[in-house]
Residue, then its C-alpha position, 0 to 999 in steps of 0.5 A: m622177361m621185359i614187361k611193357v606198361e601202357k602210359r595210360i596206367l600211369i595217369l592216376k585217377p581215384k578208381h585206378f589206384r587199386r588196379l595200379f597197385i595190383l598191377l605193380f604187385i603182379l609185376a614184382l612176381v614175374k621172373n627175375q623180379a624177385s630175388a632168390q634170397n627174399d621170398t615174395l608172398l602171393s596172397p590169394k586175394m591179391f592173386f584172385e583180384a589180378v585174375a579178375l582184372f587182367h585175365p583174357l577170359v575176364r576181358q572177353a566176358n566184359l565184352f558181353n555187355e558191350a555187344a548187348e549194348n550195341e544190340l540194344m542200340m540197333t533195336r532202338g534204331q527202329f524208332d529213329p526219325k527217317l528222312g527220305a525223298t523220292f524224285n521222278q521226271k519224264s520228258f520227251d520231244g520237249k514235252q514234260y510228262y511229269n515231275l514228281f518230288n516228295p521229301e518226307l520225314k517219318i517218326a515212329t513213336w513208342p505208342g505205335i503212332d507213326i507221324k510223317a511230314g513232308l512236301e508233295r509236288n506233282v506237276g506235268t501234262n500227263l498226270s491225273s487230276e487226283e495226283e496233280t498238285p499246285q506248282t509250288g506243291l502241298q505240304y502235309l502233316g499226317v498220323g497213322l494209328p493202329l486201333g486193332q492189332g498193334l494198339f498195345t504192343d507190336v514187333r518194334r516195341t517187343t524187340l526193344k523190350q527184349a533187347k533191354i532184357g538181353l542186356q541183363m542176360a549179358q550181365a548174368e553171362r558175364n558174371k557166370q564166366i568171371n566166376k568160372v575163371v576165378y573159381s578155376s584159378a582158386k583151385d589151381y592156387w590151392e593146388w600150388y599151395f599143397n605142392k609147395e607145402q609138400l616140397n617144403n616137407a620133402k626138403e625137411a625130410y631130406r635134410f633129416a635123412f642126410e644129417r642122420y646118414t652123416a651122424v651114422n657114418q661118424r658113429i660107425m667110424v668110432g665103433d658105436l654102430a655096425p657098418i650095415d646101419s650105414v646101408e640102411a641110412h643110405i637107402f633111406l636117404q635115397d628114398r628121400e631124394l626121390f621124394l624130393n625130386q618128385s616134389l620139385f617136379d610137382e611144384l614146378n608144374s603147379r607154378l607153371i599152371l598158375s602162371t597161365y592166370l597172370w597177365s599184364a594190363d597190356a595183355q602180355p603173359l607173365d611168369l610166376g617167379g620161383s621165389v614166390k610163395p603162397e600164404i593163408p591169411l587167418a580169415y581164409m581158415e575161418l569156416i563160413s558161418d551158418s547165417t552166411t550159408a543161409r543167406l547164400m542159399v537164399l541168394a543162390k535161388t534168385q541171383h545165381p547167374e543161371i537162375q537169372k538167365y532162366q528168369l530173363k528168358l522167361n521174361q522175353l518169352d512172356l513178351d513173345r506171348r503178349l505179342g502172339k495174343e496181339m496178333l490174334k486181333p484184326s488189323f485195323n489202321i487209320n491214316y489222316t493227313w492234313l494238307s496245306r499250300t506252301d504259300k500259306s498255312v491252313w493249319a493255323t487258320n482251318t480246322i482238321d475237317r478241311n484240306y485232308k486225306f483220310g483212310f483206313d485198312f483192315g485185315f483178318p486171317v479167317l483161320l488164324r492158324k499161323e497166329r495160333g500156332k506161333l502163340g502155342l509154340v511160345q507157350t510150350k517154350i515157356l513151360q519147357t523153360q519153367l521146368e528147366q528152371s525148377q530143375t536147375i534151382r534144385n540142382i544148385e540147392i543140392d550142390l550148395t548143401a553138399s559143398i557146405n557139408h563137405l566144408k564142415n567135414l574138412e574142418n573137423l578133419i583138419g582139427l584131427q590131423t593137426s592133433m596127429v601131426n603134434n603126436y607124431l612129432k612127439l613120437r619122433n623126437a622121443e625115438i631120437k632120444k631113445f636112439e641116442n641112448g642106445e634104446s632104439s634102432l635106425f629103423l624105428i626112427n625112420s618109421r616115426e619120421s616117415k609117419l610125421i612127414e606123411s601126416k604133415i603132407k596130409l594136413a597140407s592136402l586137407i587145408s588145400k581141399f578146405q580152401k578149394e571147397k570154400a571157394g566152391v561154396y561161393y561158386a555153387a551159390g553163383r557168387n564170385p569166389l573172390l568174396p572171402 
């Protein structure tokens, strides 16, 4: 398939070098990019990094932060200065009843103080003396101050703080989804590794069976063996051919599954070529040290995305609790507006006790049922979240411990299985020599060889499980499986 690379990828900046290198490496793996004669090794680290950069679900996870930032911007809009104006005019039979014009600038501040400044011009024959202003209007500067409810916090400040926490929750959700995608790709990568190893062993088993079948026929022709031995050798060859065909099918399917994780920088799906092979760097065969597992256990209890989300949710609920307690207070707001003519400013010449408007408003629900009910509901939600958090921490701790124990057990099994493979190899080679000397039978050779192939496939299966479990340890700890 043709791969189209966006031009912006070629504009190299320091932070883009690694991404470009990974992209070029992945492009070399697609169909018709690698020759059949030269196998290309796809290391797990390079594969996981490609998934973490270009997979659609990872790109979707990166949008969580963008959405949260937009939510935060919307919430900050509550504190934006607001410019407005009202105008009303009535004229009838050549008589101007009124002409009302009021441009105004309002500023909401973080401490809860509202500031306003503007011009008020009310003229006309049908206005009361209270509403009437000089022909040029009055300019004013006023403040509104809450002294009861809203003094320490209010809905605007609470929602803004919660939106900031929401940005952190989006980051935790992003990490959770990326970890999930990379962990899933790790399991499928090591499944592909096992199927590839099984295919290699199936090819080797078929080659041995074919060589033995050919050798048996040659010995039958010279009279060294009975013709019935050819039937047994042929049956064994057919059995190996069936195993080879099944292995080819399994490897093809696992390679197709792995291709679902490969995407180009311009969001085009890529196919994994048939000449691509997995590899296991030495670092991947090392067991996680006890100090690392202890550190992972500590980090899992505090930095696991699920735990972070619970803690951030508790922080948001605590803000709701504080707001609920604030709403139990009576509402008492004072308003002061300093007035001046437009032709001269009294602000610089007169004190604030002249040319002003002053007032206050007071309110208090006697039974406070709405406020007390809301506060009680928030406190109940806090308790529910704390209980869920405690259970989640416990589950994560158990899952991580079980995963670590399983990993250690697999390491021991790999050691034992490796020794068994070596012993089966010795038995098989010895049996062939005995057969060549006329001291053994074809049945025994086939039996020894079958055990050898089975043990090698089981070893590959254990290694695959070991690598899956190693990625699972990091995933259980809430870390990206890419870390190893």
